[in-house]
Backbone as JSON, one array per atom type, in Angstrom:
{
  "sequence": "MAAYNTQTGKERWTLPDKSGDRVAPEVTLVRAGLVYGTTENGPVVLDSTTGADKEEQPGIAPYFSDGYVGIALTDSDHTVTAYRTEN",
  "N": [[103.32, 122.88, 81.91], [100.69, 123.43, 84.12], [97.52, 123.28, 87.51], [95.97, 124.5, 89.08], [94.53, 125.51, 91.99], [90.57, 126.97, 92.85], [90.0, 128.11, 94.22], [92.21, 129.55, 96.02], [94.02, 130.2, 94.19], [96.37, 129.67, 94.01], [99.03, 127.44, 93.1], [99.04, 124.36, 92.57], [100.53, 122.04, 90.71], [102.99, 121.23, 89.05], [104.06, 120.0, 85.28], [106.4, 120.2, 82.93], [108.28, 117.97, 86.47], [109.47, 119.02, 89.08], [111.78, 116.61, 89.66], [112.25, 115.92, 87.42], [111.77, 113.41, 86.15], [108.24, 112.7, 84.64], [107.0, 114.06, 82.67], [104.56, 116.99, 79.96], [102.17, 115.73, 79.63], [101.19, 116.86, 75.61], [97.83, 118.07, 75.87], [94.4, 116.46, 75.54], [92.14, 116.93, 76.31], [89.81, 118.02, 79.29], [88.2, 116.4, 82.2], [85.41, 115.54, 84.29], [87.46, 115.71, 86.77], [89.54, 114.12, 85.16], [92.07, 114.66, 83.26], [93.32, 114.03, 80.92], [96.06, 113.13, 77.78], [98.43, 112.97, 76.22], [102.13, 111.72, 75.0], [105.67, 111.28, 74.37], [105.88, 108.75, 75.37], [103.19, 107.56, 74.75], [99.55, 108.05, 75.25], [98.72, 109.07, 78.88], [96.88, 109.54, 81.6], [96.2, 111.19, 83.84], [95.17, 112.27, 87.33], [93.08, 115.2, 87.84], [93.98, 116.76, 90.39], [95.77, 116.19, 91.9], [98.19, 115.87, 89.93], [99.14, 113.12, 89.68], [99.4, 110.63, 87.7], [96.72, 109.14, 86.92], [95.51, 106.02, 85.67], [97.35, 103.7, 84.01], [97.91, 102.04, 82.51], [97.09, 103.91, 79.83], [95.63, 103.38, 76.95], [94.09, 105.51, 75.43], [93.97, 108.47, 74.21], [91.34, 110.77, 74.77], [90.25, 112.83, 72.74], [87.21, 114.09, 72.33], [84.51, 113.24, 75.36], [81.61, 111.66, 76.72], [81.06, 109.83, 79.49], [80.66, 107.61, 77.98], [81.52, 107.2, 76.02], [83.76, 107.72, 74.55], [86.26, 109.29, 72.79], [88.56, 109.55, 69.63], [91.16, 109.09, 68.61], [93.61, 107.19, 65.61], [96.74, 105.85, 66.14], [97.43, 104.68, 63.81], [96.45, 104.97, 61.73], [95.55, 107.45, 62.02], [92.44, 107.88, 62.21], [89.19, 108.08, 62.97], [87.67, 106.53, 65.49], [85.7, 105.32, 67.77], [84.96, 104.43, 71.92], [84.67, 102.64, 74.39], [83.8, 103.56, 77.49], [84.94, 102.78, 80.9], [83.4, 102.21, 83.67]],
  "CA": [[101.66, 123.24, 82.3], [100.08, 123.85, 85.64], [97.81, 123.11, 88.13], [95.83, 126.04, 90.48], [93.35, 125.93, 92.69], [90.54, 127.73, 91.57], [90.03, 128.92, 95.38], [93.29, 130.59, 96.94], [95.03, 130.89, 92.79], [97.68, 128.94, 93.9], [99.42, 125.99, 92.97], [98.56, 122.56, 93.32], [101.22, 120.72, 90.66], [103.14, 121.13, 87.59], [105.43, 119.63, 85.06], [107.65, 118.23, 83.39], [108.45, 117.59, 87.53], [111.37, 119.13, 89.71], [112.69, 116.1, 90.17], [112.68, 115.48, 85.38], [111.54, 112.43, 85.53], [108.3, 113.47, 84.49], [106.58, 114.77, 81.12], [103.77, 117.79, 80.16], [100.69, 116.37, 78.19], [99.92, 117.21, 74.85], [96.32, 117.78, 76.92], [93.49, 116.35, 74.95], [90.71, 116.35, 77.34], [89.96, 117.2, 80.88], [86.51, 116.09, 82.14], [84.96, 114.88, 85.16], [88.53, 115.5, 88.09], [90.75, 114.11, 84.74], [93.27, 115.29, 82.55], [93.51, 113.39, 79.03], [96.73, 113.62, 76.71], [100.19, 112.59, 74.8], [102.94, 111.85, 75.29], [106.32, 110.7, 73.46], [105.33, 107.37, 75.37], [101.92, 107.8, 74.49], [98.82, 108.52, 76.06], [97.92, 109.63, 80.29], [95.43, 109.69, 82.58], [96.27, 112.81, 85.24], [94.48, 113.44, 88.5], [93.35, 116.86, 88.29], [93.56, 117.35, 91.51], [96.93, 116.14, 92.98], [98.66, 116.33, 89.0], [99.14, 111.84, 90.04], [99.14, 110.14, 87.07], [95.59, 107.85, 86.81], [95.67, 104.93, 84.65], [99.1, 103.07, 84.51], [98.72, 102.01, 80.92], [94.98, 103.78, 79.35], [95.46, 102.93, 76.02], [93.55, 105.36, 74.27], [93.89, 109.54, 74.45], [90.01, 110.92, 74.44], [89.35, 114.09, 72.41], [85.69, 113.99, 73.76], [84.28, 111.91, 76.59], [80.61, 111.74, 77.07], [81.63, 108.96, 80.15], [80.21, 105.94, 78.27], [81.87, 106.51, 75.0], [85.48, 108.16, 74.34], [86.51, 109.52, 70.52], [89.98, 109.21, 70.06], [92.35, 109.74, 66.72], [93.93, 105.9, 65.62], [98.46, 106.52, 65.67], [99.22, 104.08, 63.13], [96.17, 106.5, 60.59], [94.52, 109.0, 62.37], [91.25, 107.96, 61.19], [88.58, 108.92, 64.15], [87.71, 105.98, 65.81], [84.68, 105.34, 69.11], [85.8, 103.59, 72.0], [82.84, 102.31, 75.71], [84.93, 104.41, 78.45], [84.69, 102.29, 81.34], [81.98, 102.92, 84.74]],
  "C": [[101.73, 122.99, 83.46], [98.82, 123.48, 86.09], [97.18, 124.72, 88.85], [94.83, 125.81, 90.52], [92.73, 126.72, 92.57], [90.08, 128.88, 93.04], [90.49, 129.35, 95.93], [93.48, 130.11, 95.59], [96.09, 129.94, 93.34], [98.2, 127.83, 93.24], [99.27, 124.97, 93.18], [99.88, 121.41, 92.89], [101.83, 121.15, 88.78], [104.02, 120.02, 87.29], [105.19, 120.01, 83.78], [107.36, 118.95, 85.42], [109.7, 118.17, 88.24], [112.43, 118.19, 89.72], [113.2, 115.59, 88.39], [112.37, 114.05, 85.86], [109.9, 111.99, 84.9], [107.29, 114.22, 83.42], [104.95, 116.26, 80.98], [103.65, 117.09, 79.69], [100.98, 116.65, 77.56], [97.97, 116.74, 75.54], [95.22, 117.75, 75.27], [92.15, 116.62, 75.02], [91.34, 117.11, 78.61], [88.24, 117.03, 81.04], [86.89, 115.58, 83.6], [86.66, 114.05, 86.18], [89.4, 115.04, 87.11], [90.94, 114.44, 83.31], [93.88, 114.31, 80.89], [94.55, 113.47, 78.98], [98.08, 112.79, 76.47], [100.91, 112.73, 75.49], [104.01, 110.93, 74.21], [105.8, 109.46, 73.35], [103.61, 106.89, 75.51], [100.8, 108.08, 75.57], [98.55, 107.51, 77.81], [96.77, 109.67, 80.38], [95.92, 110.51, 83.56], [94.83, 112.93, 86.12], [94.5, 114.85, 87.8], [93.33, 117.98, 89.32], [95.09, 118.1, 92.11], [98.11, 115.56, 91.17], [99.23, 114.08, 89.22], [98.66, 111.16, 88.69], [97.51, 108.37, 87.39], [94.98, 106.53, 87.23], [97.22, 103.97, 84.28], [99.02, 102.81, 82.42], [96.84, 101.95, 79.79], [95.0, 103.33, 77.99], [94.87, 103.48, 74.59], [93.57, 107.66, 74.8], [93.25, 110.18, 74.03], [90.73, 112.57, 73.77], [88.25, 114.45, 72.94], [85.33, 113.05, 74.29], [82.93, 111.81, 76.82], [80.37, 111.05, 78.76], [80.84, 108.01, 79.52], [80.96, 105.54, 77.62], [83.23, 107.76, 74.81], [85.53, 108.34, 72.94], [88.09, 109.88, 70.74], [90.89, 108.78, 68.67], [93.31, 107.77, 66.75], [95.6, 105.91, 66.22], [98.48, 106.02, 64.47], [98.26, 104.85, 61.97], [95.46, 106.96, 60.85], [93.52, 109.57, 62.35], [90.14, 108.34, 63.0], [87.72, 107.31, 64.71], [86.57, 105.89, 67.85], [85.45, 104.04, 70.29], [85.11, 104.29, 73.38], [84.21, 102.51, 76.14], [84.17, 102.76, 80.16], [84.4, 102.43, 82.71], [82.44, 101.8, 85.96]]
}
């Protein structure tokens, strides 16, 4: 997984990282400067510009969000669930 500067085309960041500490998530949603996804360790939220973790324990990796509600699958039975976002 990699992110590029839209003006220059140069790579901004890549995962897995060179130190091997971070893996590339399975991306579920990119919205409002954030990359949401899942890894074997659970959901992640990354800053799309830097690739840095934006939240420590996001709880879900939504497939859709309008800024007020996030739609995700529950881990236990894979049912669709709506969650209120924090604004």
